[in-house]
N, C-alpha and C positions, 0 to 999 in steps of 0.2 A: 504493500499499500504507500501510495508518497505521503511525503511528510504532510503534517496538518497543515490546510492552509485558508487566508478569509476567503470566503466565497460569499460573494449576494446573489441570491437567486431573485428575478421578475420574471411575475407571471405564475400562478399557482393553481392549475385549474386542474383539468384530470389525469395531463401528464407533468406538467408543471410542479404542482404539488408531492408527489408522491418522489421525484425524481429531488427536490431537494429534500427529501428524508431520509433518503439515504445518504448524502451528501453530509448532513449533520451525524450520521448515526458511521460513516467512517471515522468521525472525530475531526474535521474540519470545524471550522466556526463560522455558523451559516447567518447570514443576514435575509430576511426575505421582504418583498414589498410586490404587492398586489393593488391595480387598480381600484378594486374593492375591496377596502381595507379590514372587513369584517372579513374575510376569505384569511387575509393573513394573521391574522390575531388567531383562528381556530386552527390553522396549523400549526401556529409556536405553540398553541396551550397542546394539543395531541403531543405534540413531540414531546415538551416540557411532560406530561403524564409518563411518556418512554425514560426519563431521565436524562433529555437532551435537551442543553438551555441555548437557545437561538434568538437575534437580534427579529425586532421589527421595525422597518425604517416608514418615515413619513412619504417620500417622497424616491421616486428612482432614482434621482443623484444623491441623496442623502446615500441608500444603501450602498451606491458604486464608490462613493469618497473611501479612500486608504482601500481599498480589497485587492488582492494576487490575482480574483480573479470574478467577473461578470460572467453570467448566465442570463440567456433571456429566452422565455417560452410563452409568446403573447397569440394576438387572432391572427391579424394578417398584416399585408406591408407599410399599411398606413397607423396600424396601430405600432408599430416596433418602431418608424421614423417616430413616430410621436413620442415611444420612449427611448428613444437610443441620441437620436440625432439634435441638435440643433443646442443650442447656449445653454436649457436648461435637461437638458440629455445626459442619459449614463456616461457617454465616452468619453465627455466635455470634462464631467467629474474625475475620470479617471485618474490612476499616475502613473505615466509613463513607466512602458514595458511589462506594465500588465494587463493579462488575457481577458478578450472577452468571446463567449461562444454562443450563438444563436440557434436554438436548437427549432425554433417558431419554423411549420412549411410558409416560406413567400417565394417570390419570383427571386430568379438568381440576378436580375436587374436590383436590386436593394440590396441584394447581397454586397456584391461589388460595389457598392457605391456604400455601405458600410466599410468595404474591407478597405477602401480607398481612405477614408474619413480616418479609421485609427490608425494606417501607416504615417496619415499628418501626424497624426498626437500621438505616433511613437510605440503604438498598441497592439500587443499581437491579435489577430481575427482570424478565426475561424464559422464556415457557415456549417453548422451540425446536424438536419433535419432528421429527425428518429421514424423508425417501423418497429411495431410491436402492437403498437394499440396502448388502452389503459391497462388491461392485461402485464404486457412489457413492463411498463413505468411499475407498476404496485411491484413487482418480481426484480426487478433491476437488471432485466434480460432484453433490453433495448436491443436494438440493429442502429448503428448510426452511419450515415455516411458524410462523409468532412471535406469541403472546399476549404482552400486558403495556403500558405508558404508551408514551406518544411519544420523551420521552429516553432511556428505556431500550433500546427499538427502535434508536436514533439509537448510542446509546454499542454494541451490540452487534454491527450489522453491518460493521465493518471488523473485526473481528475474526473473526465467520463467512467471511469472504470467502475466507479462505485454504483452506476446503476446501467453497464452495457455488457453485452455478451458478446456482443460484432464491431468492431472500431475499422473502418475502413477509409484511407484516405485515398479519395477516387477525382481532385486535383486541383486548381487552381482555384480561387476567389468565384463562388456561384458554381462549381464545379458538384458541390456536395447537394444543392436546392435542384439544380437539373436531374440530377440523378433521383430526388425524390421524387419527381415526377416520372421517370421510367416505374418507378416505384407503382406510383396510384394508376400509372394506365395499365400495368401487370394485374393489378389487385383486380381492378373494375372492371375486366374483361374474364378473371374466372372470377368470378361473382355472377357476373351473369350468365356464363356457361352453366354454372354449378347449380342458381336459380332455376335455367332451363333441365339439363337431369332432374333434378327432384319434383318437380310436377310432370313429366314427363314417367319417371319410375311408381307416382304416386296414381297419375293414369293409368295406369297397367297394373296395378292394385300388387306392387311391388311389397314387400315388406323393407323398409326404408333403411330400418337397423342391419339386415344380413346384405342391402344393398351395400352400405358403406363398407361391414368388413368387407365384402369382398372385391372392394374397387379400390377400397383407399392403399393395398399392398403394392396396389400396380403404376405402371405410368400415367395415369389419372391424378393420382394423388399428391397435395398441394396443403400448406396451413389454412390456407380457409375452407378447406374440405375436411381435415382433421378437429378445428374449432367449430366450424360452424354449420356444418351438415344437418346437425341431429336438430340446431335449433331454430334451422331456417324451416325444416320436415316439420317443426311441432309450431311456429309460428311466434317466434319467441326474438324480439329484440331490442328491447329494452337495459341496452347494456354496449359495453365497446365505442367504436369510432365513428362519428355523427354521421349521418346522410347530409348534411349542413354545411359538414367540414369536406367531404369529400368532393360538396360542388367546388366549394372553395380550391380545393387542389385540382382538379379537371381543369377548373379555370385555367390557372395559370400553366396547366400543361400545353392546352391549347391554345394558349397566348403567346408560348414561347414557339410552335410547331409553326403556326401560322410566323413570326417573325422568321425562322428560319426554312421557311418554305417546304414547309413537311406534311403530309395530308395522315390526319387520324380519324379516318369516317370511322371507325365501330368504339372508337373512344367517344368520338362529339355524340353517337349514336345513344350511350349508357348514358352519359350525360344528360339528356335529354326524356331518358326511363330516371335518374333520379328527380330531376326536376318532376316526375308527374308522382314519383314517392310523397317529395315533399308535398305537392298541390294533397293527398290524401293526409296530409299528417302529421308524416313519419321525419321530419328534419331534424330529430334527435334521435332517431332509432339510429341500431347501430348499419351500418354500410351491408348486410345481406338484407336488411328489409327490402333491397331491388328485388327480392322473389314477389312481393307483395303485391304486384301489379300483372301477376302471372296468376290467373282464377285455376283453383283447384281442380282438376277434371274429378268425373262420380269414382273411377275405379272399375274396375273387372269382377 
């Protein structure tokens, strides 16, 4: 384990909150900040009950001041810019030589903008979106795709090991975010295929538990199949990574593809399907709720 550091964590949602907790349990001196202050206070109280004292800051800049590392996990490009950039942002409050790591899924454009500002201020910066969902954050087994300079990655890896099962340096500034877009494109395609396969099997009157046993050991196997097949078949979606966030992520991927001159016809179609799920009231449900738009057959 790395030597204890002073670390600020900004953004304590379903992903950031557990990640900050792992840092405290790893022995770091953690400062918390969240736009909804009650959420930061609640996370601090929960950690105190475990025996880990953390500090709660009133502003992002206050949280960042004097820290060895500042980590963020907020909502979108605009949220990140508001928290990090500008004279009252976290970067301006940081000490030269300190490390900034962003775990938000945002555009590669803002990741590169932040990297440029960090370099100007003498800071190390890494764009490090994560995959693994709420369960991965809570278990400390996230997969992290990192963009940035080699020295920044070297500094960030020991910190991120508190909540990661896999950390991969994929390229320069923004490459982590572009890789996350690849990740979300893959997930969307798999979930649509699973939705169709499950409805097909149900319409045929198959025992879906046995079908899962049969196909999950072969070439069709995927994380989504192993972890979501049973709940999709049962119509259970009140957990996991929300449809609203997937649409945000797919929007980033589609915009980047357009800028690159790349056609993503299936991804665009599935994004429209997710829009249907939102219209059905499923915006806060898990991404596997994609199956809701396919009616269940009567079976044989």
